[in-house]
N, C-alpha and C positions, 0 to 999 in steps of 0.2 A: 022924838029923839033930838038930843042936842050934842054938840061936839065940844069937848074940853081939850084945850091945848096944853100940854106939859112940855116945857122947854128945858134946855141945858141938861140933857141926858147924855151920859157917857156913851161913846161909840160902841162899846162892848155889850151894852144893855140890849136885850131882845124884847119883842112884844110880850112874850110869856113872863118875863121879869116884871114888866110894867103891870100886867094884869094881876100877877101874884101880889105885888106890893099894894096895889089898890085894894084887893080883897082883904089883905091883912089889916089895912088901915080903916076900912069901912065895912063893917059887918053887914050893912044894908045891901051890899052887893052880892051876898051869898044867894046863889040860885039865879042870878040875873046874867043873861048873856049880853055881851057888848063887844064891839069891834074896835080893835086897836091897830093904828097904821103908824109906822115909823118912817120919817124922812130925814135925810141928812141935812144938817144945819152947818154952821161955820165952825172952824177951829176944832174939827174932829167931834163935834157934839151932834145930838139928834133931837128932834122934836116928835113927841107922840101926840097923835090926834085919836081921842077916845070918844066913841059915840055911845052915849048913855041915855036912858029915859030922863026926861026933863027934871023931875024931882031929885034924882041922884046926881045929875050934872050940876045942879044948883048946890047940893050938899058938898060935892068935891070942890067946886070953885070957891065956895065960902071959906073953905079950910085955908086958903091962901097958899102957903108953901107946904109941899109934901115931899117926903124922902123916897126916891126911886133909886134902888141900887146904892151907888156911892155918891150920887149927886143930890143936891137940894134944889128942887125945881120951884120957880115962882109960879 
């Protein structure tokens, strides 16, 4: 398992939103269980730490920027 960090997420976004958006973007995540943890960041933003199997973490990280809720996360 590897951890992917997704930054600059709006303060209103919840872990369920992050997981749903990831599943919508990556069909490879269907049926895969993963752990998402949100931590407060600066200026009312959050950072999500998502634990994924190594192959899927590489796939998500290779995408570069992904859209979570209303934010575009690097």
